[in-house]
N, C-alpha and C positions, 0 to 999 in steps of 0.2 A: 391580044392578051386575051386568055379564056374567060369567061362569067366567072364571078366567085359563087358558089352554090351557098343557098343559107345554111345559115347551123341548123343542126339538130334542133335544140330550143326553138329556132324560130319556127320552124314547120310544125312544132307540135303546140305550138302555141296559136301558130296558122287557123291549126284545125280544130280547136279552144272557142266557145262560141262568147267567152267574157272578154272583158274591156283590160287594156293592163292595167286599171285601178282594180278591180275586181281581183284580174289575179295577183297582184297585189295584195292584199287585204288577205287570199287565200294562205300564198306563202307564212305570214307574218300569225295567221291561226294555226297554221301548220308546225308555227317554229312553236306558239306556245304550246299546242299539245306534245311537241316532244322537247319540251325543256328547253328548248335553243334560246339563247341571247343573239338574236339575224332579226335585221331591217332591211328592207329595200326601198329603196327608189323607185320612182319612173328613171331618172334618168339613167341608173345604173344598168338597169332591166333593158336597156336600148340597147347601153353598150353589151351584154351578155345575148341580145339579139342577135345584133350587127359582126357578132365578137372578135369588136376590137375592147379588148384587155387590156389593159398595159397593166394591173397590178390584181393579183391573185385574189379572186375572189375570199372572202375571211372563211376558215373551218364549220364557223358553227352554219354559214350561208351556200359551202359546199354540204354539209349532212342535209340541209334541212331543205336542196333542193334534188338531192338524192333520192328524198325521201319523198317528193311530190309527182315526181318526172319520171323515178325509177333507171335513170341512167348516172350514171358519175360526174360530173360539171368537167371533167376534162372530154366528155364523146358531146355532153351538149354544147358546148363553144367552139367545138370542130365544128365543119361542112355535114349536112348530113349526105350518110351513105348514098349513093343512087341506087339502088337497088332494096334501099329498104321503100316499101310499103305500108303506109301510115294508118292507119283504122281514121276517119272523119269521125268517129265517136269516142272511141275512146285513149285516140293519140298513139296505142298499143300496137307495137309492131306486129301485124297480121302474119307476118312466118312464125314466129317464135311463141305468138298465141296458139298456134296451129299447133304445133311442135308441142307443146303444154299437155291440151288435151289425147294429143297421140298417144305420149307417153303415160297420162294417168289412165290411159284406156289396159293400156300393155301391146300397145305397138308398138314398131320403130321408128321414131320422130321422122325418120326419113320420108317415109310412107304415111304423107301427111295429105296428099292431099283430097281422099274421100272426107276428109274431117273440115274443109275448108265449111260447109252450110253452118255445121255444129259448133266450130269456132264465129263464122257469124251469127248464129242465134247469141251465145254466150255473149260475145260485145255484146250486144243488143239491152240482154238485160242487164251486166254490169253497170253499161253509161244509165237503163233508168233507176239503177240503184240507187248510183252515184249521184245523179242531176239531183234526186228526192234528198237525199245526205245532205248535200249541200246545200238545198231551202231551209231541212232545219234545221243544221247549222246558223245562218243567218234568222233566223228567227228566235232560237233556241240564245245564242249569247247576248247579254247585256249589252254589248259595244264591240261596234267593228273595228274599232283602233284600241292599239294599247301605250303604254307609256313611251316605250321604248319608239315605236312608230311616228310619238309626237316627238321625242329626243331627235330623232333624226331631222324630222321637216322642219323643227328647232334649228337644225347645223345646217341643211340646206337653206333658207331663208335669211341668218346671220350672212354668209356666205355670199349669197346673193345682193345683199344690199347693201356690204361695204364693196364687193363688184363694182358695184355700180357706179359707182364716184369716179374708179382707178382705168375701167375695161372700155372700148368702144363696147357700144350698146348692141350691134352684128355679133360682136360673140358668145352675149347671154339672155336676148332676147326671148329664142329658144327654150332655156332652163325655166327663165321668170312661168313664161306660156303655161307648163310640162308642171313645173308644181300648183300653179293656179289652179291646173285640172285637176291631179292628184288631193286637194284639199278642199277641192268643191263635193268632189265625188264621196271621200270622207264627210263630208256634211250631211249629204244627203244618204246616207246609213241613219243608223242609230249608235249613241255612245252615253256614257254616263255623261253628267254635265258637267264635270269640273274639265273634261278631256274636250264637249261642245266649246267652253270659252277658250281655250285653248287656242281649237281649228278656226273659230273663229278670228284670233286675234292676228294669225296667221294669214286667214284667209285678206286679211284686212291689211296686213302689209305688202304683202306679194299684190292686192289693186292695188294698193297704192304705190310700186312699183311702175305697173302698166301704166294709171294714170299721166307717171311722170315720164315714161317712155311716148306717151302718145304725145304728152304736150310737147318732147323735145323734137318729134320727125313733126309736131306746126299742126297734130287733129286735135282743133281746142275743144272740137263732141265731143271725139273715142275721148279725150279728157278728161271732162268735166262725168261723163255716164261714171266711166272706172271708179274716180274722185268719190261718186255719189256711193256706188258699190261700199268701197273703202269706208264711206260714213255708216252705212248700213249694221258691215262687220264690225264696227266699232262697238254702237249700241246693242249687237249681239253680245257681247265679248261684255260687256258693262265697262270698260276702256276709257276713264276720262281721258287721259294721254292720249291714245292713238283717235280718239274724236275732236279734241284741239288740233295734233297733226292733219287729219281730214280736212279742217276750217282751214289748213294754213294752204295745204297747197289746193287746194279750189281758190284761193285770194295770189295764191304766185301764178296760175293760168289766167286768171282776169286779169294782174295786171302786165303780161306778156301779151295781152291778147286787142289788152288797148281800151282796157275797163276801169279803168281807177276807183273812179265808184262802188261796184262791186266787189273790184280788191279789198276795200276798206271794209266794206259789208262784212266780209268773209272773216276778214283779221280781229275785228271787234268782234263777229262770235265766238270765234278759239280764245278768244284774249277771256272772257267771260267764262269761256267753259276751265280751261287754264287758272282761276283765279287763285289755287288754292297750289298748285302745281312749282316746282321747284327743280324739275327736269330744263334743258337748253329746249324744249319746242315754248317754254316761258317765253324766252326771248325772242328767239323766231317769230312770233306772231305780232307783236309790236315792231319790228326792224322790219315786216315787212308791209304790216302799217303803213308807217313812215314814209317807202318808198313809193306808196301810193298818193300820200297825203303831196310829199313834194312833186309828182308827175302831173299834179291839178297847181303850183304851188302856191299852196295854202303852208306859209310856211312855219307859223306857229302852232298849230298840229304837227306838219313833221317833226318838230325838231321836241314836242314832247312825247311823241314816242317813240324817238333817238333814245331819249333820259328812262322813257321806260323800260327800254331792252338793254341798256346799262344796269338797273336797277334789277331787273331781275338776272342779269350775267351775276351779280356782287351774291346775291343770295340763291346762287346755281347748286344743286345737288345732284347727281346721276340720277339718272332712273334708270326702269327696263327697257326706254327707248332707247337712251344714250347707250343702255348697256348691249342694243342691237350692232348701233354706233351707221357709219355707211350716209343713206339718204336719208334717215333717221336723225340724223343729229346735226344740232349746229353750232358749231366750234367758236371760237372764239376768231382765227381766221376769216372764218366766213361771213361773223357780222359787223367786223371792217368793212367786208366785200359791200354787204349792205350799206353801212353805214357812208360807205361813199359814192354808191345809188342814187341817195337819197341825196345829200350834201352838194352832189354836181348838177345835180334841179334849182338850187335854192338861190337867190339872188346873194354874192358875196361872199360864198361860202367856197369856193373854188383851193385855196389854200387846206381846209379841212378835210375837201373830197380828198387830195394829194395826200394829205397825212394818211387818213383813213385809208384810200387804197395801197400803200406802202408797205402800214403795218401788216394790210391782209399778204401781202404777198410774202412779206417777212418771216411772216409764220408758219404759212404753208411751205415756205423754204425749210425752213430748220426747226421744223415743229415735228408733231406722231407724224409718221410717214402716212402712217393707216389713215389719217384726217385727210390727208394732200387728193383732193379734188382736183382732175383736171381740166372741167368747165369751169369749176368755179374759180379756179385762179386766173384761168384768161377770161371771166368777167370781169376781176379785180383787175386787170389789164387793161381791157376795157376806160373802165371809170379813170384810169390813173390818164389812159391819154386823152381820153371826153376832155376831163379836167384842163392839161396842159394847152389842151384845143380853144379851151376857154380861154385859158389866160395868154394866151398868141403865145407857148411854148414849144413850136413846130416839131423844133428837132427831138425834146424831150417825146412829146407825142409821136414820132417816129419811131421811138428806142424801143417806147413802152408796149408800140402796136408790132413791134413784129414778131417775137413770138407767137403772135394769134398764127400772123403771116405764114410759119413757117409748121404747122399742126401739120401731121400726118388726115388724107383724107376720112379714115375711119374715124377718129376724131372730135371731123369739125361739124358737129353737132348744132342744127340751129340757133340754138341758142348764144353759141361762141358767133355766129354767122352774123345773127340783128345788132349783136352788139357790135361790130364790128363795123357792120352801114351806118351804125349811129354814128360814130366817129368820123364815116365818111359825109353822111347830109351835114355836121356842122364844122365841115373842113371847107363847104360849100358853101358857108355862109359868105356872102361881100367883102366882106373886109380879109376872107384868106384866098380869094378866088385867084389874084395873078402874085400869090409868094412862088416865088419858085422849090421853093423849099419844100411845096406840095405834091409835087405831081410827082415826087415818088411814092406816094403816098395815099393818092388818089386817081383816078376812079382803081387804076388795076391791081395793087397791091389787093383791096377789098374785094374786088371781084372776082380775084382770081382765087381767094379763099369760100365766094360764094362757088364756087364748082366743086362741090361735096358730097356728090353718090346719090341723090334724093334726096339729101337728109333738110328737115326745115323743121322752122320751130323757132322758141322764145329758152332765153336760161333759167337760171336756179335765183 
């Protein structure tokens, strides 16, 4: 199979000394200067570079691209002509530039050989002037990002936050990292204070997604590092809800890392931060606290935290984090899953654990599809199975666990495996070891789930 040639655009940008983020910033400056409503994301630019374009770029994008690179979009996305020699300084075709010089001098364009040297000199002069103009533009502009670019980044972040709870991590991780790089690059430039706050908010959300991804892969140290970056971004954005969400994420990571005392501390810090908030983060934090107290067998504290979470749910009013949704939301279905995760550790509370888990599953199955998280639904099933094992209902536990064992490999994130392994450990208790009904559930079923393409980590 013949090797696919690079697109003309890839060849032009390959000879440029700017990063992709700088190219995007220049594209958007070019759009503003020409009165065009056009933006460009890293993901879109990468598709243009590879020629993998399923939807034709918008007319405004095509006009800006032609103005910026000097070629129609159809040429830019097509393989570069093999005979085209691209100047390493300007990106312009040397043969065309030489022909222009020759024609301007009154000499037929086909006799261009003697003018190659003049063309080279002219190219260097233009390149120097272009670099000087670019430096001037960088310092002369008040900001390096406009409202349209912010709006595009917000759309990207909302899409990724919601994709996180629906799609396998392997499909979206590259886009999450690209988006973080774009926002960080923009923050390293200069912008108006309002835009800076918006960018810090977006940087915080994306850093939170990477923290959660690190956690899902069992990388606790890296997860905490990204969670701290999230908190710093929330501070710079002066966003109370995002600060509270950062503390909640740190509590989550600590809980599944087997550090419940630290999990309580982070949750309490978040609760103090969110004392006057009405968004769902206000219910998430005490729910996190409840699970951590329950893991330490502090029954009274766990029940008090569960009641606080219920009170916060009653007073809930959606905020800007809820409007993003996905990984930033804490719907009622997830709250019931957390309640099940607390009750399952409390003495004499197996019935409450089963009731909460069933309520969670019912809400996920019959509620808003946008809120449906495959990992949290699997977690609720694991808590249901665990409650039934503790209650001696082994057949019911088998039924609850079956969907987990049937998950596709790319959805077997570490949290799901860890939850299933907790059921496996419960099945190993002395009073269940000899039960014939356990054989189909332990150890082969759970261990089969553990074969998961390298995924490790903890749940939500």
